[in-house]
PLY file of the C-alpha trace (Angstrom):
ply
format ascii 1.0
element vertex 570
property float x
property float y
property float z
element edge 569
property int vertex1
property int vertex2
end_header
-84.79 -139.09 -91.95
-83.67 -138.01 -88.64
-85.92 -140.17 -86.71
-84.57 -143.35 -88.75
-81.08 -142.16 -87.86
-81.54 -141.97 -84.04
-82.95 -145.36 -84.16
-79.96 -146.83 -85.64
-77.72 -145.03 -83.09
-79.81 -146.39 -80.48
-79.53 -150.17 -82.04
-75.93 -149.58 -82.74
-75.61 -148.42 -78.74
-77.79 -151.18 -77.84
-75.65 -154.10 -79.73
-72.29 -152.55 -78.51
-74.07 -152.75 -74.72
-74.52 -156.08 -75.61
-70.96 -156.60 -76.54
-69.07 -154.72 -73.29
-71.57 -157.05 -71.49
-70.09 -160.02 -72.63
-66.74 -158.31 -72.52
-67.03 -157.79 -68.99
-68.40 -161.03 -67.75
-65.02 -162.86 -69.43
-63.08 -160.35 -67.36
-65.30 -160.82 -64.33
-64.07 -164.83 -64.69
-60.60 -163.81 -65.31
-60.89 -161.67 -61.71
-60.89 -165.38 -60.32
-57.92 -166.45 -61.90
-53.68 -165.93 -60.78
-53.70 -164.00 -63.87
-55.83 -160.81 -62.75
-53.31 -159.98 -59.90
-51.03 -158.03 -61.66
-53.74 -155.72 -62.84
-54.90 -154.99 -59.68
-52.15 -152.65 -58.93
-49.91 -150.10 -60.74
-47.39 -152.69 -62.83
-43.74 -151.91 -62.70
-42.32 -155.37 -62.38
-41.59 -156.86 -65.99
-43.19 -160.35 -65.49
-46.64 -158.27 -64.55
-45.78 -156.22 -67.43
-45.77 -159.04 -69.42
-49.14 -160.20 -68.09
-50.72 -157.20 -68.42
-49.85 -157.07 -72.25
-50.91 -160.29 -72.72
-54.13 -160.07 -71.13
-55.15 -156.72 -72.69
-53.91 -157.84 -75.91
-56.03 -160.98 -75.88
-59.13 -158.16 -75.14
-58.39 -155.44 -77.93
-58.39 -158.54 -80.29
-61.53 -160.07 -78.48
-63.38 -156.77 -78.74
-62.52 -156.55 -82.79
-64.27 -160.11 -83.18
-66.99 -159.17 -81.27
-67.83 -156.07 -83.29
-70.58 -155.37 -85.97
-69.76 -154.68 -89.44
-71.08 -151.02 -90.34
-70.49 -149.46 -94.02
-67.50 -151.55 -94.57
-65.81 -150.93 -90.95
-66.35 -152.71 -87.80
-67.61 -150.96 -84.72
-66.04 -152.61 -81.93
-65.09 -152.25 -77.86
-61.44 -152.33 -78.64
-60.22 -149.21 -77.22
-61.04 -150.59 -73.89
-58.21 -153.39 -74.02
-55.48 -150.67 -75.41
-56.38 -147.68 -73.32
-56.46 -149.61 -69.96
-53.52 -151.63 -70.71
-51.55 -148.22 -71.32
-53.06 -146.81 -68.04
-51.93 -150.15 -65.83
-48.82 -151.10 -67.60
-47.26 -147.78 -68.35
-46.36 -146.29 -71.91
-44.44 -149.17 -73.01
-47.19 -152.01 -72.50
-49.59 -149.62 -74.05
-48.09 -149.01 -76.99
-47.09 -153.17 -77.40
-51.20 -153.37 -76.77
-52.14 -150.87 -79.12
-49.62 -152.06 -81.92
-50.85 -155.41 -81.20
-54.39 -155.40 -81.52
-54.17 -152.40 -84.39
-51.87 -155.16 -86.45
-54.76 -157.79 -85.84
-57.50 -155.22 -87.11
-55.29 -154.37 -90.07
-55.08 -157.86 -91.06
-58.84 -157.91 -91.44
-58.86 -155.51 -94.40
-61.27 -152.62 -95.27
-61.18 -149.13 -96.18
-60.37 -148.23 -92.38
-57.82 -150.44 -91.78
-54.68 -148.46 -91.73
-56.53 -145.48 -89.94
-57.90 -147.91 -86.94
-54.23 -149.57 -86.58
-52.66 -146.27 -86.08
-55.73 -145.11 -83.82
-55.55 -148.36 -81.49
-51.57 -147.82 -81.08
-52.46 -143.88 -79.93
-55.14 -145.16 -77.96
-52.56 -147.34 -75.96
-50.15 -144.75 -75.75
-52.60 -142.18 -74.60
-53.12 -144.31 -71.70
-49.64 -144.79 -71.33
-49.11 -141.17 -71.07
-51.52 -141.00 -68.53
-49.80 -143.51 -66.03
-46.60 -141.65 -66.70
-48.28 -138.49 -65.95
-50.03 -139.64 -62.92
-46.57 -141.25 -61.26
-44.44 -138.13 -61.86
-47.08 -135.99 -59.98
-47.23 -138.91 -57.37
-50.78 -139.82 -58.22
-50.67 -143.72 -58.49
-53.51 -144.18 -56.52
-55.56 -142.01 -59.15
-54.93 -144.82 -61.67
-57.47 -147.58 -60.74
-60.17 -144.65 -60.53
-62.97 -145.56 -62.84
-63.62 -142.06 -63.99
-60.01 -141.42 -64.84
-60.66 -144.45 -67.30
-63.80 -143.19 -68.63
-62.33 -140.13 -69.14
-59.37 -141.43 -70.99
-61.03 -143.95 -72.94
-63.54 -140.78 -74.22
-60.58 -138.75 -75.38
-59.36 -141.88 -77.02
-62.14 -142.65 -78.73
-62.71 -138.99 -79.93
-58.90 -139.35 -81.37
-60.06 -142.42 -83.46
-62.84 -140.78 -85.14
-60.29 -137.81 -86.14
-58.06 -140.25 -87.40
-60.85 -141.45 -88.68
-61.82 -138.71 -90.72
-58.44 -137.77 -91.84
-56.85 -141.33 -93.15
-59.61 -143.09 -94.40
-60.25 -142.85 -98.13
-62.95 -142.04 -99.83
-63.42 -139.29 -97.21
-67.40 -139.28 -97.66
-67.78 -142.84 -96.68
-65.31 -141.81 -93.76
-67.48 -139.08 -92.66
-70.95 -141.32 -93.00
-69.04 -143.98 -90.51
-68.29 -141.60 -88.08
-71.36 -139.46 -88.14
-73.09 -143.35 -87.84
-70.59 -144.89 -85.21
-68.87 -141.83 -83.04
-71.67 -141.28 -80.17
-72.08 -145.37 -79.78
-68.33 -146.20 -79.65
-67.60 -143.52 -77.53
-70.19 -144.11 -75.41
-70.08 -147.58 -75.02
-65.93 -147.80 -74.67
-65.86 -144.98 -72.25
-68.62 -146.70 -69.64
-67.05 -150.41 -70.53
-63.58 -149.20 -69.58
-64.97 -147.40 -66.00
-66.99 -150.71 -65.42
-63.71 -152.65 -65.92
-61.70 -150.53 -63.55
-64.45 -150.80 -61.56
-64.20 -154.27 -61.44
-60.78 -154.16 -60.80
-61.19 -151.95 -57.91
-63.65 -154.10 -56.52
-61.58 -157.02 -57.04
-58.80 -155.68 -54.93
-60.71 -154.18 -52.13
-62.36 -157.62 -51.79
-58.95 -158.82 -51.14
-57.66 -156.42 -48.96
-60.85 -156.64 -46.36
-59.90 -160.48 -46.38
-56.68 -159.76 -45.75
-57.59 -157.12 -42.90
-59.92 -159.64 -41.57
-57.56 -162.29 -41.58
-54.64 -160.31 -39.82
-57.42 -158.65 -37.30
-58.44 -161.99 -36.31
-54.82 -163.55 -36.14
-53.12 -160.69 -34.54
-55.71 -160.77 -31.94
-55.67 -164.43 -31.07
-51.73 -164.50 -30.94
-52.06 -161.81 -28.38
-54.75 -163.56 -25.80
-52.97 -166.69 -26.47
-49.39 -165.63 -26.25
-47.56 -168.15 -23.40
-50.95 -170.47 -22.48
-49.49 -173.42 -23.95
-46.00 -172.58 -23.01
-47.14 -173.30 -19.63
-47.79 -176.86 -20.67
-49.74 -178.76 -22.96
-52.85 -180.66 -20.73
-56.39 -180.05 -20.43
-56.43 -176.85 -18.31
-54.71 -174.87 -20.97
-56.18 -176.18 -24.12
-59.61 -175.69 -23.05
-58.44 -172.13 -22.06
-56.83 -171.73 -25.74
-60.23 -173.43 -27.44
-62.31 -170.78 -25.38
-60.23 -167.92 -27.11
-60.09 -169.30 -30.67
-63.74 -169.93 -30.57
-64.42 -166.17 -29.40
-62.08 -164.77 -32.12
-63.36 -166.80 -34.87
-66.93 -167.55 -34.03
-67.15 -171.19 -35.29
-69.52 -173.61 -33.85
-66.78 -175.33 -31.68
-63.13 -175.71 -30.95
-61.56 -178.60 -30.12
-57.62 -179.63 -29.17
-56.18 -183.20 -28.92
-53.11 -184.99 -28.61
-52.34 -188.03 -30.27
-54.26 -190.23 -28.00
-57.24 -187.93 -26.39
-59.12 -184.95 -26.05
-57.64 -182.06 -24.45
-60.10 -179.30 -24.93
-63.45 -178.75 -26.13
-65.50 -175.47 -26.26
-69.24 -174.79 -28.26
-71.54 -176.90 -29.83
-71.30 -180.77 -28.45
-69.45 -179.88 -25.21
-71.96 -182.18 -23.33
-70.99 -185.19 -25.05
-67.29 -183.99 -26.17
-65.42 -184.37 -22.84
-61.64 -183.76 -22.14
-59.91 -186.73 -21.14
-61.95 -189.45 -23.68
-59.68 -191.11 -26.08
-60.04 -189.76 -29.84
-63.05 -191.38 -31.94
-63.31 -189.41 -35.01
-61.78 -191.14 -37.99
-60.99 -187.86 -39.44
-58.77 -187.21 -36.58
-56.94 -189.87 -36.79
-56.35 -189.94 -40.62
-55.10 -186.43 -40.16
-52.89 -187.39 -37.26
-51.63 -190.60 -39.30
-50.89 -188.73 -42.67
-50.20 -185.45 -41.17
-52.49 -183.90 -43.83
-55.48 -181.21 -43.25
-58.74 -182.58 -43.28
-61.53 -180.82 -44.13
-65.34 -182.79 -44.04
-67.68 -180.33 -44.98
-70.75 -183.15 -45.26
-70.75 -182.88 -48.79
-67.56 -183.51 -50.85
-66.45 -185.46 -47.43
-69.24 -186.86 -45.37
-69.16 -185.62 -41.70
-70.88 -187.53 -38.75
-70.13 -187.02 -35.16
-68.58 -190.39 -33.40
-69.58 -189.56 -29.98
-73.73 -189.06 -30.49
-75.85 -189.23 -33.34
-77.81 -186.13 -32.08
-74.60 -184.12 -32.57
-75.39 -180.81 -34.24
-71.93 -180.46 -35.68
-72.45 -180.99 -39.59
-68.82 -180.26 -40.71
-65.20 -180.34 -39.07
-61.43 -178.90 -40.39
-59.12 -181.19 -38.57
-55.29 -179.55 -38.58
-52.59 -181.49 -37.65
-49.83 -179.53 -34.91
-46.46 -179.98 -35.50
-43.42 -179.86 -33.16
-39.61 -181.12 -33.85
-38.90 -182.45 -37.29
-42.51 -182.11 -38.44
-43.72 -184.58 -36.34
-47.36 -184.39 -35.27
-47.92 -183.79 -31.79
-51.84 -183.79 -31.86
-54.56 -181.83 -33.54
-56.88 -179.01 -33.36
-60.43 -179.16 -34.79
-62.88 -176.26 -35.88
-66.54 -176.99 -36.52
-69.51 -175.69 -37.82
-73.23 -176.56 -36.92
-75.10 -178.48 -39.91
-76.81 -174.82 -40.41
-73.78 -172.96 -41.24
-70.86 -173.48 -43.86
-67.49 -172.97 -42.98
-66.28 -169.63 -44.02
-62.92 -169.65 -46.48
-61.38 -167.07 -43.85
-61.44 -169.65 -41.05
-60.39 -172.40 -43.00
-57.33 -170.34 -43.54
-57.07 -168.76 -40.39
-57.35 -172.14 -38.87
-54.18 -173.48 -40.52
-52.29 -170.05 -39.29
-53.69 -170.93 -35.54
-52.19 -174.52 -35.97
-48.76 -173.09 -36.52
-49.29 -170.84 -33.94
-50.19 -173.58 -31.22
-47.32 -175.68 -32.82
-44.69 -172.60 -31.79
-46.25 -172.59 -29.12
-45.95 -176.03 -27.53
-42.81 -176.18 -29.13
-41.19 -173.31 -27.56
-42.70 -174.65 -23.97
-41.06 -178.17 -24.26
-37.37 -175.90 -25.02
-37.76 -174.05 -22.14
-38.78 -177.04 -20.10
-35.82 -178.71 -21.41
-33.48 -175.76 -20.74
-34.96 -175.33 -16.66
-34.45 -179.69 -16.30
-30.79 -178.76 -17.62
-29.89 -176.19 -15.62
-31.44 -178.08 -12.84
-28.77 -181.10 -13.34
-25.86 -178.93 -14.07
-26.73 -177.48 -10.98
-26.48 -180.94 -9.49
-23.53 -181.69 -11.37
-21.91 -178.87 -9.48
-22.62 -179.85 -6.42
-21.65 -183.31 -7.02
-18.34 -181.81 -8.39
-17.85 -179.64 -5.62
-18.50 -181.65 -2.36
-16.07 -184.73 -2.94
-13.09 -182.76 -4.20
-13.33 -180.14 -1.94
-14.32 -182.45 0.95
-10.99 -184.04 0.62
-9.04 -181.40 0.98
-10.57 -179.98 3.77
-10.02 -183.37 5.71
-6.77 -183.50 5.02
-6.42 -179.58 6.19
-8.18 -180.57 9.50
-6.08 -183.45 10.46
-3.15 -181.28 9.72
-4.50 -178.31 11.94
-5.66 -180.47 15.08
-2.52 -181.44 16.06
-1.08 -177.90 16.26
-4.05 -175.67 16.94
-7.59 -177.28 18.38
-9.15 -173.84 18.37
-8.43 -173.06 15.06
-9.28 -176.56 13.77
-12.78 -176.11 15.43
-13.27 -173.14 13.83
-12.39 -174.94 10.64
-15.19 -177.15 11.17
-17.67 -174.41 11.92
-16.61 -172.95 8.23
-16.79 -176.68 6.39
-20.57 -176.84 7.98
-21.53 -173.52 6.73
-20.10 -174.34 3.24
-22.21 -177.68 3.10
-25.25 -176.62 4.38
-24.88 -173.77 1.60
-24.35 -176.03 -0.88
-27.10 -178.99 -0.06
-29.77 -176.78 1.46
-30.36 -174.29 -1.77
-34.13 -173.77 -2.48
-34.55 -173.02 -5.82
-31.73 -172.68 -8.59
-31.28 -168.91 -7.61
-29.42 -166.84 -4.82
-28.71 -163.72 -3.68
-25.14 -162.18 -3.79
-24.76 -161.93 -0.14
-25.27 -165.91 0.01
-22.75 -166.58 -2.53
-20.59 -164.27 -0.92
-20.72 -166.16 2.59
-20.77 -169.73 0.44
-17.16 -168.68 -0.96
-15.91 -166.93 2.47
-16.19 -170.39 4.19
-14.98 -172.54 1.18
-11.74 -169.58 1.04
-11.39 -170.10 5.05
-10.88 -173.59 4.79
-8.60 -172.82 1.68
-6.69 -170.19 3.79
-5.78 -172.85 6.38
-4.65 -175.35 3.37
-2.23 -173.01 2.12
-0.57 -171.66 5.63
0.12 -168.31 4.62
0.79 -168.60 1.19
-2.57 -167.03 0.00
-4.40 -163.63 0.66
-8.21 -162.95 -0.19
-9.51 -159.66 -0.50
-13.10 -159.01 -0.85
-14.42 -155.35 -2.61
-17.98 -156.15 -2.65
-20.54 -153.06 -1.95
-23.23 -154.00 0.61
-26.07 -152.34 -1.62
-25.07 -155.06 -4.27
-25.83 -157.88 -1.57
-29.42 -158.24 -2.48
-29.19 -158.81 -6.05
-30.22 -162.24 -7.44
-28.21 -164.39 -9.89
-27.96 -168.30 -10.53
-26.99 -170.25 -7.79
-23.34 -171.79 -7.38
-22.17 -169.24 -9.90
-19.29 -167.91 -7.86
-17.96 -170.78 -5.97
-16.64 -172.57 -9.43
-14.89 -169.58 -10.30
-12.99 -169.39 -7.18
-12.24 -172.91 -7.16
-10.57 -172.86 -10.34
-8.68 -169.80 -9.88
-6.99 -171.48 -6.86
-7.03 -175.14 -8.06
-5.19 -173.67 -11.83
-3.83 -170.66 -10.34
-2.68 -170.23 -7.06
-1.90 -173.95 -6.08
0.65 -173.84 -9.08
2.58 -171.12 -7.69
5.87 -171.37 -5.58
5.78 -167.64 -3.79
2.26 -166.70 -2.16
-0.60 -165.77 -4.03
-3.75 -163.76 -3.89
-7.26 -163.89 -5.01
-9.32 -160.44 -5.36
-13.44 -161.01 -5.33
-14.98 -157.45 -6.54
-18.51 -156.52 -8.10
-19.93 -153.35 -9.30
-23.22 -152.28 -11.20
-23.14 -150.07 -14.08
-26.39 -149.18 -15.66
-28.77 -152.51 -15.92
-25.70 -154.85 -15.49
-24.22 -156.78 -12.65
-20.29 -157.57 -13.20
-18.43 -159.86 -10.71
-14.64 -159.91 -10.96
-12.57 -162.79 -9.56
-8.67 -162.19 -10.17
-5.93 -164.19 -8.93
-2.36 -163.37 -9.12
-1.08 -166.18 -10.83
-1.95 -165.53 -14.43
-1.32 -169.37 -15.54
-4.69 -169.43 -17.56
-4.37 -171.12 -21.13
-7.40 -170.37 -23.28
-8.22 -173.80 -24.45
-11.48 -174.43 -26.14
-14.12 -176.48 -23.82
-11.46 -177.35 -21.19
-11.32 -174.19 -18.79
-12.74 -176.41 -16.11
-15.99 -178.03 -15.71
-17.69 -175.90 -13.57
-16.57 -172.36 -15.47
-18.48 -174.05 -18.24
-21.41 -175.05 -16.84
-21.82 -171.80 -14.80
-21.21 -170.12 -18.29
-23.83 -172.02 -19.78
-26.52 -172.01 -17.60
-26.26 -168.01 -17.42
-26.17 -167.76 -21.41
-29.28 -169.86 -21.20
-31.26 -167.86 -18.97
-30.07 -164.87 -19.93
-28.80 -164.85 -23.63
-25.18 -164.89 -25.39
-24.60 -160.96 -24.05
-24.24 -162.13 -20.51
-21.85 -164.95 -19.33
-17.75 -165.38 -18.18
-15.02 -163.41 -19.81
-11.88 -164.51 -19.00
-8.32 -162.26 -19.47
-4.86 -163.38 -18.55
-1.79 -161.44 -18.36
0.72 -164.49 -18.21
2.46 -164.69 -14.97
1.15 -161.55 -13.16
-2.64 -162.25 -13.34
-6.08 -163.89 -14.38
-9.28 -162.07 -14.38
-12.68 -163.59 -14.78
-15.86 -161.38 -15.37
-19.11 -162.71 -14.73
-21.81 -160.58 -16.44
-25.57 -160.54 -15.57
-28.63 -158.66 -16.02
-29.63 -156.58 -12.56
-31.96 -158.82 -10.93
-33.55 -157.82 -7.49
-33.85 -160.67 -4.86
-37.43 -161.58 -4.13
-39.04 -160.70 -1.26
-40.40 -163.01 1.40
-44.12 -164.04 1.01
0 1
1 2
2 3
3 4
4 5
5 6
6 7
7 8
8 9
9 10
10 11
11 12
12 13
13 14
14 15
15 16
16 17
17 18
18 19
19 20
20 21
21 22
22 23
23 24
24 25
25 26
26 27
27 28
28 29
29 30
30 31
31 32
32 33
33 34
34 35
35 36
36 37
37 38
38 39
39 40
40 41
41 42
42 43
43 44
44 45
45 46
46 47
47 48
48 49
49 50
50 51
51 52
52 53
53 54
54 55
55 56
56 57
57 58
58 59
59 60
60 61
61 62
62 63
63 64
64 65
65 66
66 67
67 68
68 69
69 70
70 71
71 72
72 73
73 74
74 75
75 76
76 77
77 78
78 79
79 80
80 81
81 82
82 83
83 84
84 85
85 86
86 87
87 88
88 89
89 90
90 91
91 92
92 93
93 94
94 95
95 96
96 97
97 98
98 99
99 100
100 101
101 102
102 103
103 104
104 105
105 106
106 107
107 108
108 109
109 110
110 111
111 112
112 113
113 114
114 115
115 116
116 117
117 118
118 119
119 120
120 121
121 122
122 123
123 124
124 125
125 126
126 127
127 128
128 129
129 130
130 131
131 132
132 133
133 134
134 135
135 136
136 137
137 138
138 139
139 140
140 141
141 142
142 143
143 144
144 145
145 146
146 147
147 148
148 149
149 150
150 151
151 152
152 153
153 154
154 155
155 156
156 157
157 158
158 159
159 160
160 161
161 162
162 163
163 164
164 165
165 166
166 167
167 168
168 169
169 170
170 171
171 172
172 173
173 174
174 175
175 176
176 177
177 178
178 179
179 180
180 181
181 182
182 183
183 184
184 185
185 186
186 187
187 188
188 189
189 190
190 191
191 192
192 193
193 194
194 195
195 196
196 197
197 198
198 199
199 200
200 201
201 202
202 203
203 204
204 205
205 206
206 207
207 208
208 209
209 210
210 211
211 212
212 213
213 214
214 215
215 216
216 217
217 218
218 219
219 220
220 221
221 222
222 223
223 224
224 225
225 226
226 227
227 228
228 229
229 230
230 231
231 232
232 233
233 234
234 235
235 236
236 237
237 238
238 239
239 240
240 241
241 242
242 243
243 244
244 245
245 246
246 247
247 248
248 249
249 250
250 251
251 252
252 253
253 254
254 255
255 256
256 257
257 258
258 259
259 260
260 261
261 262
262 263
263 264
264 265
265 266
266 267
267 268
268 269
269 270
270 271
271 272
272 273
273 274
274 275
275 276
276 277
277 278
278 279
279 280
280 281
281 282
282 283
283 284
284 285
285 286
286 287
287 288
288 289
289 290
290 291
291 292
292 293
293 294
294 295
295 296
296 297
297 298
298 299
299 300
300 301
301 302
302 303
303 304
304 305
305 306
306 307
307 308
308 309
309 310
310 311
311 312
312 313
313 314
314 315
315 316
316 317
317 318
318 319
319 320
320 321
321 322
322 323
323 324
324 325
325 326
326 327
327 328
328 329
329 330
330 331
331 332
332 333
333 334
334 335
335 336
336 337
337 338
338 339
339 340
340 341
341 342
342 343
343 344
344 345
345 346
346 347
347 348
348 349
349 350
350 351
351 352
352 353
353 354
354 355
355 356
356 357
357 358
358 359
359 360
360 361
361 362
362 363
363 364
364 365
365 366
366 367
367 368
368 369
369 370
370 371
371 372
372 373
373 374
374 375
375 376
376 377
377 378
378 379
379 380
380 381
381 382
382 383
383 384
384 385
385 386
386 387
387 388
388 389
389 390
390 391
391 392
392 393
393 394
394 395
395 396
396 397
397 398
398 399
399 400
400 401
401 402
402 403
403 404
404 405
405 406
406 407
407 408
408 409
409 410
410 411
411 412
412 413
413 414
414 415
415 416
416 417
417 418
418 419
419 420
420 421
421 422
422 423
423 424
424 425
425 426
426 427
427 428
428 429
429 430
430 431
431 432
432 433
433 434
434 435
435 436
436 437
437 438
438 439
439 440
440 441
441 442
442 443
443 444
444 445
445 446
446 447
447 448
448 449
449 450
450 451
451 452
452 453
453 454
454 455
455 456
456 457
457 458
458 459
459 460
460 461
461 462
462 463
463 464
464 465
465 466
466 467
467 468
468 469
469 470
470 471
471 472
472 473
473 474
474 475
475 476
476 477
477 478
478 479
479 480
480 481
481 482
482 483
483 484
484 485
485 486
486 487
487 488
488 489
489 490
490 491
491 492
492 493
493 494
494 495
495 496
496 497
497 498
498 499
499 500
500 501
501 502
502 503
503 504
504 505
505 506
506 507
507 508
508 509
509 510
510 511
511 512
512 513
513 514
514 515
515 516
516 517
517 518
518 519
519 520
520 521
521 522
522 523
523 524
524 525
525 526
526 527
527 528
528 529
529 530
530 531
531 532
532 533
533 534
534 535
535 536
536 537
537 538
538 539
539 540
540 541
541 542
542 543
543 544
544 545
545 546
546 547
547 548
548 549
549 550
550 551
551 552
552 553
553 554
554 555
555 556
556 557
557 558
558 559
559 560
560 561
561 562
562 563
563 564
564 565
565 566
566 567
567 568
568 569
């Protein structure tokens, strides 16, 4: 009799284990869907709790339907859903899952229906209370441990057996049932819960490893490629970038194109995919024309090299490079040989690389536009200064020649110095010494023009003269002070030029004694506006020109720049 009972236990355990396997296969298939995402972490958000409730309630009900009739009751794996729902979702979710599973079991009838309904609800609460306990002890990491799930389900199933003995009537029948199903159900549900949690943990670890690998590759590529394409979207830089990407991704080959020709190619097939040759791949033409990613894996979409029939490449991923207003200006292409499949990591990484390259090219274009703008503004400053100043200087010379030829000769020398420094500047930078000499030549002529009505003071320390600043930053400010200030005064006026360094900031101040400045947006003089814009474009909004005024007393223009040492001549 004992041997027969053991055989029955083993048969029931085998049947429940088969049921559990079906249960876990369904769980595995579910892990491939977005519904599984909230189950891979401690559920705290209401939408995630709702998903947790729906999923584990479904497993609870499924566990009942897959069960086996034993002496008027059902041997099942319902406890897995109830306990795990509570562990992952908390007490409320555990209660809701247990109640749902319990009511469903009650609706099926049988002499254990009420006891099973209550016990399933209690099992959900046991999982929920464990969730609450571990959170309060700041051990949320333990919630996903398979042994925790095994222990909680073991305790929950033992509680169910006690409730069956207490609630199911008649007691004799309940006792026989418990004796028959206790060991198989406790063992199967406990192991099943642990395996289910292991499945959740494995899925989470896989995604984390995938994310870490992706992030590590992306960071290495970003670190090694900083500024490469900002130097120009040309064959040299594109070949260098393609080499970096191939080394980091391990793909068979990498190509970079503009909308007409191949700019860089590194890897398998480099002997016939030559930079400078026109684009020949229909996939590339399609990606450019439709602004779409094209993946030719050789199966769902055929791939064949358009250059050589003997090419070893078997698949290609073509990703558009996008610039301003999302316009395509080229592509990046990742290839794998015929003997190798594209990894999903490299497919995802490819799109991230395309965004990185697009941003680099766009940033380089913006920097080039800024550089050209600065150059054009310097030319505009020169064009503004020369005719205006030359007219005044010649009139002054005509007046001085008659009364003091020697002074006129000196003025001609100052005029020559002024125009030499204006017209023969090398590059867009100058030292503070150059700027002071330029302004001094200008002021000497203005002193002669104002004939005793202008006083000039210089307060610039020699240890600042070597510092660099954008060329033509000082003269337009001094010219504005005379044109809109001193020249409007009846009584004599003065100009004071000073400079000081505080930490890493150089401040140059031009102050006139007129105090006639009127702050009107966009009309502070062409020269002053251009100087301010050039400084802000180059150094940022924290620098530039600040103007303050005490009416009919003084106007003070401060030029703020970061300290830059003068470059030593090679």
